[in-house]
TIGUBA-87277 format. One line per field, with one value per atom (N, C-alpha, C, O, CB): residue number from 1; residue in one letter; atom name; x, y, z. Coordinates in nm, 3 decimals, decimal comma. Glycine has a CB too. Example, Ala and Ser with C-alpha at 12.3 -4.5 7.8 and 13.67 -1.06 7.14 Angstrom:
# TIGUBA-87277
resi: [1;1;1;1;1;2;2;2;2;2] .
resn: [A;A;A;A;A;S;S;S;S;S] .
name: [N;CA;C;O;CB;N;CA;C;O;CB] .
east: [1,319;1,230;1,320;1,424;1,131;1,285;1,367;1,290;1,341;1,408] .
north: [-0,569;-0,450;-0,330;-0,332;-0,447;-0,225;-0,106;0,003;0,114;-0,060] .
up: [0,780;0,780;0,780;0,846;0,905;0,708;0,714;0,787;0,804;0,572] .
# end
This chain:
# TIGUBA-87277
resi: [1;1;1;1;1;2;2;2;2;2;3;3;3;3;3;4;4;4;4;4;5;5;5;5;5;6;6;6;6;6;7;7;7;7;7;8;8;8;8;8;9;9;9;9;9;10;10;10;10;10;11;11;11;11;11;12;12;12;12;12;13;13;13;13;13;14;14;14;14;14;15;15;15;15;15;16;16;16;16;16;17;17;17;17;17;18;18;18;18;18;19;19;19;19;19;20;20;20;20;20;21;21;21;21;21;22;22;22;22;22;23;23;23;23;23;24;24;24;24;24;25;25;25;25;25;26;26;26;26;26;27;27;27;27;27;28;28;28;28;28;29;29;29;29;29;30;30;30;30;30;31;31;31;31;31;32;32;32;32;32;33;33;33;33;33;34;34;34;34;34;35;35;35;35;35;36;36;36;36;36;37;37;37;37;37;38;38;38;38;38;39;39;39;39;39;40;40;40;40;40;41;41;41;41;41;42;42;42;42;42;43;43;43;43;43;44;44;44;44;44;45;45;45;45;45;46;46;46;46;46;47;47;47;47;47;48;48;48;48;48;49;49;49;49;49;50;50;50;50;50;51;51;51;51;51;52;52;52;52;52;53;53;53;53;53;54;54;54;54;54;55;55;55;55;55;56;56;56;56;56;57;57;57;57;57;58;58;58;58;58;59;59;59;59;59;60;60;60;60;60;61;61;61;61;61;62;62;62;62;62;63;63;63;63;63;64;64;64;64;64;65;65;65;65;65;66;66;66;66;66;67;67;67;67;67;68;68;68;68;68;69;69;69;69;69;70;70;70;70;70;71;71;71;71;71;72;72;72;72;72;73;73;73;73;73;74;74;74;74;74;75;75;75;75;75;76;76;76;76;76;77;77;77;77;77;78;78;78;78;78;79;79;79;79;79;80;80;80;80;80;81;81;81;81;81;82;82;82;82;82;83;83;83;83;83;84;84;84;84;84;85;85;85;85;85;86;86;86;86;86;87;87;87;87;87;88;88;88;88;88] .
resn: [L;L;L;L;L;Q;Q;Q;Q;Q;L;L;L;L;L;R;R;R;R;R;A;A;A;A;A;H;H;H;H;H;R;R;R;R;R;I;I;I;I;I;E;E;E;E;E;R;R;R;R;R;R;R;R;R;R;T;T;T;T;T;H;H;H;H;H;M;M;M;M;M;V;V;V;V;V;S;S;S;S;S;D;D;D;D;D;Q;Q;Q;Q;Q;H;H;H;H;H;G;G;G;G;G;M;M;M;M;M;T;T;T;T;T;V;V;V;V;V;T;T;T;T;T;K;K;K;K;K;T;T;T;T;T;L;L;L;L;L;W;W;W;W;W;E;E;E;E;E;G;G;G;G;G;E;E;E;E;E;A;A;A;A;A;E;E;E;E;E;P;P;P;P;P;Q;Q;Q;Q;Q;C;C;C;C;C;Q;Q;Q;Q;Q;S;S;S;S;S;F;F;F;F;F;F;F;F;F;F;Y;Y;Y;Y;Y;G;G;G;G;G;R;R;R;R;R;A;A;A;A;A;E;E;E;E;E;L;L;L;L;L;R;R;R;R;R;G;G;G;G;G;L;L;L;L;L;L;L;L;L;L;P;P;P;P;P;E;E;E;E;E;G;G;G;G;G;A;A;A;A;A;S;S;S;S;S;L;L;L;L;L;L;L;L;L;L;L;L;L;L;L;L;L;L;L;L;R;R;R;R;R;V;V;V;V;V;L;L;L;L;L;A;A;A;A;A;C;C;C;C;C;Q;Q;Q;Q;Q;R;R;R;R;R;A;A;A;A;A;V;V;V;V;V;P;P;P;P;P;P;P;P;P;P;G;G;G;G;G;L;L;L;L;L;V;V;V;V;V;F;F;F;F;F;P;P;P;P;P;T;T;T;T;T;I;I;I;I;I;D;D;D;D;D;P;P;P;P;P;E;E;E;E;E;G;G;G;G;G;H;H;H;H;H;L;L;L;L;L;C;C;C;C;C;T;T;T;T;T;S;S;S;S;S;S;S;S;S;S;Y;Y;Y;Y;Y] .
name: [N;CA;C;O;CB;N;CA;C;O;CB;N;CA;C;O;CB;N;CA;C;O;CB;N;CA;C;O;CB;N;CA;C;O;CB;N;CA;C;O;CB;N;CA;C;O;CB;N;CA;C;O;CB;N;CA;C;O;CB;N;CA;C;O;CB;N;CA;C;O;CB;N;CA;C;O;CB;N;CA;C;O;CB;N;CA;C;O;CB;N;CA;C;O;CB;N;CA;C;O;CB;N;CA;C;O;CB;N;CA;C;O;CB;N;CA;C;O;CB;N;CA;C;O;CB;N;CA;C;O;CB;N;CA;C;O;CB;N;CA;C;O;CB;N;CA;C;O;CB;N;CA;C;O;CB;N;CA;C;O;CB;N;CA;C;O;CB;N;CA;C;O;CB;N;CA;C;O;CB;N;CA;C;O;CB;N;CA;C;O;CB;N;CA;C;O;CB;N;CA;C;O;CB;N;CA;C;O;CB;N;CA;C;O;CB;N;CA;C;O;CB;N;CA;C;O;CB;N;CA;C;O;CB;N;CA;C;O;CB;N;CA;C;O;CB;N;CA;C;O;CB;N;CA;C;O;CB;N;CA;C;O;CB;N;CA;C;O;CB;N;CA;C;O;CB;N;CA;C;O;CB;N;CA;C;O;CB;N;CA;C;O;CB;N;CA;C;O;CB;N;CA;C;O;CB;N;CA;C;O;CB;N;CA;C;O;CB;N;CA;C;O;CB;N;CA;C;O;CB;N;CA;C;O;CB;N;CA;C;O;CB;N;CA;C;O;CB;N;CA;C;O;CB;N;CA;C;O;CB;N;CA;C;O;CB;N;CA;C;O;CB;N;CA;C;O;CB;N;CA;C;O;CB;N;CA;C;O;CB;N;CA;C;O;CB;N;CA;C;O;CB;N;CA;C;O;CB;N;CA;C;O;CB;N;CA;C;O;CB;N;CA;C;O;CB;N;CA;C;O;CB;N;CA;C;O;CB;N;CA;C;O;CB;N;CA;C;O;CB;N;CA;C;O;CB;N;CA;C;O;CB;N;CA;C;O;CB;N;CA;C;O;CB;N;CA;C;O;CB;N;CA;C;O;CB;N;CA;C;O;CB;N;CA;C;O;CB;N;CA;C;O;CB;N;CA;C;O;CB;N;CA;C;O;CB;N;CA;C;O;CB;N;CA;C;O;CB] .
east: [2,013;1,940;1,792;1,738;1,974;1,727;1,584;1,515;1,551;1,552;1,417;1,343;1,208;1,138;1,326;1,172;1,040;0,940;0,973;1,042;0,821;0,714;0,671;0,658;0,593;0,649;0,593;0,491;0,498;0,705;0,401;0,288;0,332;0,410;0,175;0,283;0,300;0,161;0,087;0,397;0,128;-0,003;0,016;0,091;-0,097;-0,051;-0,045;-0,186;-0,279;0,023;-0,199;-0,329;-0,307;-0,209;-0,400;-0,398;-0,397;-0,531;-0,637;-0,370;-0,526;-0,647;-0,648;-0,553;-0,652;-0,758;-0,768;-0,885;-0,997;-0,787;-0,857;-0,961;-0,963;-0,862;-0,935;-1,081;-1,099;-1,174;-1,268;-1,174;-1,132;-1,204;-1,207;-1,169;-1,139;-1,251;-1,266;-1,134;-1,133;-1,336;-1,022;-0,892;-0,816;-0,728;-0,809;-0,849;-0,779;-0,795;-0,899;-0,632;-0,691;-0,698;-0,569;-0,459;-0,723;-0,586;-0,474;-0,472;-0,572;-0,482;-0,357;-0,339;-0,241;-0,128;-0,287;-0,283;-0,196;-0,172;-0,266;-0,258;-0,045;-0,006;0,055;0,145;0,095;0,006;0,057;0,105;0,037;-0,052;0,223;0,284;0,319;0,389;0,410;0,270;0,303;0,384;0,340;0,174;0,501;0,583;0,610;0,680;0,716;0,555;0,575;0,528;0,418;0,721;0,612;0,579;0,634;0,619;0,631;0,697;0,756;0,648;0,532;0,847;0,688;0,596;0,552;0,632;0,663;0,426;0,380;0,455;0,488;0,229;0,479;0,543;0,434;0,361;0,660;0,424;0,321;0,384;0,485;0,225;0,323;0,361;0,232;0,135;0,449;0,232;0,115;0,155;0,265;0,049;0,064;0,083;-0,042;-0,153;0,115;-0,027;-0,142;-0,137;-0,032;-0,144;-0,252;-0,264;-0,378;-0,488;-0,288;-0,351;-0,453;-0,555;-0,534;-0,386;-0,667;-0,776;-0,731;-0,772;-0,889;-0,646;-0,601;-0,523;-0,537;-0,514;-0,440;-0,361;-0,450;-0,416;-0,259;-0,564;-0,652;-0,758;-0,834;-0,719;-0,764;-0,866;-0,856;-0,751;-0,852;-0,964;-0,968;-0,915;-0,893;-0,890;-0,895;-0,840;-0,921;-1,044;-0,836;-0,851;-0,916;-0,876;-0,768;-0,877;-0,965;-0,934;-0,925;-0,966;-1,041;-0,870;-0,844;-0,970;-0,967;-0,782;-1,079;-1,203;-1,257;-1,304;-1,308;-1,249;-1,295;-1,205;-1,252;-1,297;-1,077;-0,984;-1,021;-1,017;-0,841;-1,057;-1,097;-1,224;-1,236;-1,119;-1,319;-1,442;-1,414;-1,468;-1,541;-1,328;-1,291;-1,225;-1,254;-1,197;-1,138;-1,073;-1,176;-1,162;-0,971;-1,277;-1,382;-1,461;-1,492;-1,476;-1,495;-1,569;-1,486;-1,537;-1,608;-1,358;-1,271;-1,257;-1,251;-1,133;-1,251;-1,241;-1,368;-1,360;-1,215;-1,484;-1,610;-1,619;-1,672;-1,729;-1,568;-1,572;-1,462;-1,467;-1,561;-1,363;-1,247;-1,179;-1,131;-1,288;-1,175;-1,112;-1,065;-1,131;-1,210;-0,950;-0,897;-0,872;-0,792;-0,766;-0,938;-0,913;-0,765;-0,704;-1,002;-0,707;-0,566;-0,542;-0,624;-0,517;-0,429;-0,391;-0,476;-0,491;-0,398;-0,532;-0,616;-0,527;-0,468;-0,710;-0,516;-0,428;-0,505;-0,575;-0,299;-0,491;-0,558;-0,458;-0,367;-0,678;-0,476;-0,398;-0,453;-0,573;-0,401;-0,365;-0,404;-0,307;-0,207;-0,407;-0,335;-0,249;-0,188;-0,260;-0,328;-0,054;0,014;0,009;-0,036;0,161;0,054;0,048;0,127;0,103;0,099;0,221;0,299;0,232;0,281;0,437;0,119;0,046;0,085;0,040;0,067;0,168;0,213;0,122;0,069;0,359;0,106;0,028;0,112;0,228;-0,015;0,052;0,121;0,017;-0,099;0,194;0,055;-0,039;-0,058;0,032;0,009;-0,175;-0,210;-0,255;-0,349;-0,321;-0,188;-0,224;-0,273;-0,231;-0,104;-0,363;-0,423;-0,389;-0,430;-0,577] .
north: [-13,302;-13,186;-13,212;-13,312;-13,153;-13,123;-13,138;-13,011;-12,900;-13,167;-13,027;-12,913;-12,903;-13,003;-12,926;-12,782;-12,758;-12,731;-12,668;-12,639;-12,780;-12,752;-12,606;-12,556;-12,849;-12,539;-12,404;-12,386;-12,450;-12,297;-12,300;-12,276;-12,196;-12,101;-12,203;-12,235;-12,156;-12,134;-12,229;-12,228;-12,010;-11,976;-11,880;-11,783;-11,914;-11,909;-11,823;-11,780;-11,859;-11,897;-11,653;-11,601;-11,514;-11,440;-11,519;-11,525;-11,441;-11,370;-11,433;-11,523;-11,238;-11,155;-11,079;-11,009;-11,056;-11,093;-11,028;-10,930;-10,966;-11,132;-10,804;-10,701;-10,643;-10,596;-10,589;-10,647;-10,595;-10,462;-10,446;-10,696;-10,367;-10,241;-10,201;-10,281;-10,129;-10,081;-10,037;-10,027;-10,029;-9,904;-10,017;-10,001;-10,132;-10,141;-9,906;-10,233;-10,360;-10,439;-10,433;-10,338;-10,515;-10,600;-10,589;-10,588;-10,746;-10,580;-10,581;-10,716;-10,758;-10,463;-10,782;-10,911;-10,891;-10,845;-11,021;-10,925;-10,913;-11,052;-11,124;-10,819;-11,088;-11,218;-11,194;-11,112;-11,291;-11,268;-11,256;-11,392;-11,493;-11,199;-11,394;-11,518;-11,502;-11,408;-11,555;-11,594;-11,598;-11,724;-11,833;-11,593;-11,711;-11,827;-11,822;-11,733;-11,831;-11,917;-11,921;-11,793;-11,744;-11,946;-11,739;-11,619;-11,492;-11,383;-11,630;-11,505;-11,390;-11,296;-11,335;-11,437;-11,173;-11,075;-11,123;-11,182;-10,935;-11,097;-11,138;-11,063;-10,946;-11,115;-11,133;-11,074;-11,052;-11,145;-11,165;-10,929;-10,896;-10,848;-10,777;-10,788;-10,889;-10,841;-10,810;-10,884;-10,946;-10,699;-10,663;-10,645;-10,598;-10,534;-10,684;-10,671;-10,609;-10,640;-10,809;-10,523;-10,465;-10,506;-10,501;-10,310;-10,546;-10,583;-10,504;-10,500;-10,737;-10,440;-10,361;-10,449;-10,569;-10,270;-10,388;-10,461;-10,533;-10,646;-10,365;-10,468;-10,529;-10,658;-10,755;-10,429;-10,659;-10,778;-10,893;-11,010;-10,744;-10,859;-10,960;-11,014;-11,103;-10,903;-10,961;-11,006;-11,157;-11,209;-10,932;-11,227;-11,373;-11,447;-11,567;-11,414;-11,376;-11,438;-11,561;-11,557;-11,337;-11,669;-11,793;-11,823;-11,874;-11,911;-11,791;-11,820;-11,971;-12,050;-11,760;-12,008;-12,149;-12,236;-12,345;-12,160;-12,189;-12,267;-12,288;-12,397;-12,199;-12,184;-12,196;-12,291;-12,361;-12,058;-12,293;-12,384;-12,529;-12,613;-12,356;-12,560;-12,696;-12,736;-12,848;-12,708;-12,643;-12,670;-12,694;-12,786;-12,553;-12,610;-12,626;-12,762;-12,827;-12,513;-12,805;-12,935;-13,049;-13,145;-12,958;-13,038;-13,142;-13,144;-13,251;-13,119;-13,025;-13,017;-13,076;-13,152;-12,871;-13,040;-13,093;-13,245;-13,315;-13,027;-13,296;-13,440;-13,510;-13,617;-13,473;-13,451;-13,510;-13,510;-13,604;-13,434;-13,406;-13,397;-13,479;-13,507;-13,252;-13,516;-13,591;-13,520;-13,583;-13,731;-13,386;-13,306;-13,174;-13,115;-13,282;-13,129;-12,999;-12,919;-12,960;-13,015;-12,803;-12,721;-12,681;-12,653;-12,595;-12,678;-12,642;-12,497;-12,409;-12,663;-12,473;-12,338;-12,279;-12,157;-12,249;-12,361;-12,314;-12,260;-12,338;-12,428;-12,127;-12,062;-11,949;-11,872;-12,008;-11,940;-11,836;-11,771;-11,838;-11,895;-11,641;-11,582;-11,633;-11,652;-11,426;-11,653;-11,697;-11,639;-11,577;-11,853;-11,658;-11,607;-11,726;-11,814;-11,514;-11,730;-11,843;-11,831;-11,729;-11,851;-11,934;-11,930;-11,815;-11,779;-12,060;-11,757;-11,646;-11,511;-11,407;-11,646;-11,511;-11,387;-11,321;-11,210;-11,292;-11,387;-11,331;-11,376;-11,487;-11,372;-11,290;-11,323;-11,414;-11,385;-11,194;-11,523;-11,617;-11,675;-11,632;-11,731;-11,770;-11,832;-11,979;-12,045;-11,818;-12,026;-12,166;-12,221;-12,170;-12,183;-12,324;-12,382;-12,525;-12,594;-12,380;-12,566;-12,701;-12,782;-12,898;-12,693] .
up: [7,591;7,545;7,564;7,515;7,398;7,633;7,655;7,608;7,649;7,805;7,520;7,466;7,533;7,551;7,313;7,569;7,627;7,515;7,415;7,729;7,532;7,435;7,450;7,562;7,454;7,339;7,346;7,233;7,128;7,336;7,259;7,170;7,048;7,060;7,244;6,932;6,810;6,752;6,727;6,706;6,731;6,675;6,559;6,570;6,783;6,447;6,329;6,293;6,295;6,210;6,259;6,214;6,092;6,083;6,327;5,998;5,880;5,875;5,876;5,750;5,869;5,867;5,734;5,701;5,990;5,660;5,530;5,533;5,571;5,416;5,493;5,489;5,349;5,297;5,596;5,288;5,153;5,159;5,237;5,065;5,076;5,063;4,916;4,830;5,150;4,886;4,746;4,672;4,549;4,742;4,742;4,679;4,661;4,576;4,759;4,740;4,733;4,860;4,926;4,705;4,896;5,013;5,095;5,040;4,972;5,227;5,319;5,389;5,447;5,421;5,384;5,449;5,564;5,543;5,348;5,685;5,802;5,859;5,893;5,909;5,868;5,922;6,060;6,075;5,827;6,161;6,297;6,344;6,326;6,393;6,405;6,453;6,601;6,638;6,370;6,685;6,827;6,850;6,814;6,918;6,911;6,948;7,096;7,144;6,867;7,169;7,314;7,381;7,354;7,347;7,467;7,541;7,476;7,531;7,682;7,361;7,292;7,239;7,223;7,176;7,212;7,153;7,015;6,942;7,144;6,977;6,844;6,734;6,749;6,831;6,624;6,507;6,402;6,368;6,451;6,351;6,253;6,123;6,123;6,308;6,012;5,880;5,806;5,815;5,801;5,732;5,652;5,507;5,476;5,705;5,419;5,275;5,216;5,260;5,209;5,117;5,048;4,902;4,838;5,062;4,848;4,707;4,645;4,699;4,691;4,532;4,462;4,393;4,373;4,361;4,355;4,290;4,163;4,138;4,256;4,083;3,958;3,985;3,912;3,878;4,091;4,126;4,173;4,157;4,234;4,231;4,291;4,195;4,232;4,410;4,075;3,980;3,961;3,921;3,843;3,990;3,977;4,099;4,092;3,858;4,212;4,332;4,373;4,376;4,448;4,403;4,444;4,590;4,615;4,349;4,686;4,827;4,851;4,767;4,919;4,965;4,996;4,990;4,933;5,133;5,048;5,046;4,905;4,872;5,130;4,822;4,683;4,604;4,515;4,616;4,638;4,572;4,599;4,509;4,618;4,724;4,758;4,684;4,635;4,909;4,675;4,602;4,454;4,394;4,619;4,395;4,254;4,230;4,129;4,210;4,320;4,304;4,303;4,227;4,416;4,387;4,390;4,261;4,208;4,508;4,209;4,083;3,968;3,887;4,051;3,963;3,858;3,869;3,768;3,865;3,993;4,012;3,964;3,903;4,160;3,991;3,945;3,793;3,734;4,004;3,730;3,584;3,519;3,400;3,540;3,597;3,548;3,432;3,337;3,505;3,442;3,337;3,396;3,482;3,218;3,348;3,389;3,263;3,178;3,476;3,249;3,131;3,125;3,228;3,133;3,004;2,993;3,036;3,011;2,849;3,102;3,141;3,252;3,259;3,023;3,339;3,449;3,561;3,636;3,501;3,572;3,669;3,738;3,673;3,600;3,871;3,948;4,045;4,094;4,025;4,072;4,181;4,315;4,330;4,175;4,410;4,542;4,645;4,608;4,551;4,772;4,878;4,951;4,999;4,977;4,958;5,021;5,175;5,227;4,972;5,246;5,393;5,456;5,572;5,448;5,383;5,435;5,410;5,456;5,372;5,337;5,310;5,179;5,151;5,421;5,099;4,971;4,857;4,859;4,943;4,760;4,642;4,552;4,525;4,566;4,506;4,418;4,322;4,323;4,500;4,241;4,148;4,183;4,235;4,003;4,154;4,174;4,040;3,980;4,283;3,994;3,864;3,885;3,978;3,766;3,798;3,810;3,690;3,680;3,827] .
# end
């Protein structure tokens, strides 16, 4: 059995407006047509959203302080484009 290498590319595009945020996830595998999925989240669902870059910064600050406040939980977007929670 011999497997050929093929390209896999994933992109997540997030657009925010006055009503909320649309997250579009696109997946390209080899020469196949791209697969797209879109999700919409309202403003109320996104309150306190912690994007990936901000999460890394928060982890560094918490490490410097050597303390994590109890019950520290934020909404975030997972690699699949779904809204989930991140707890520290």
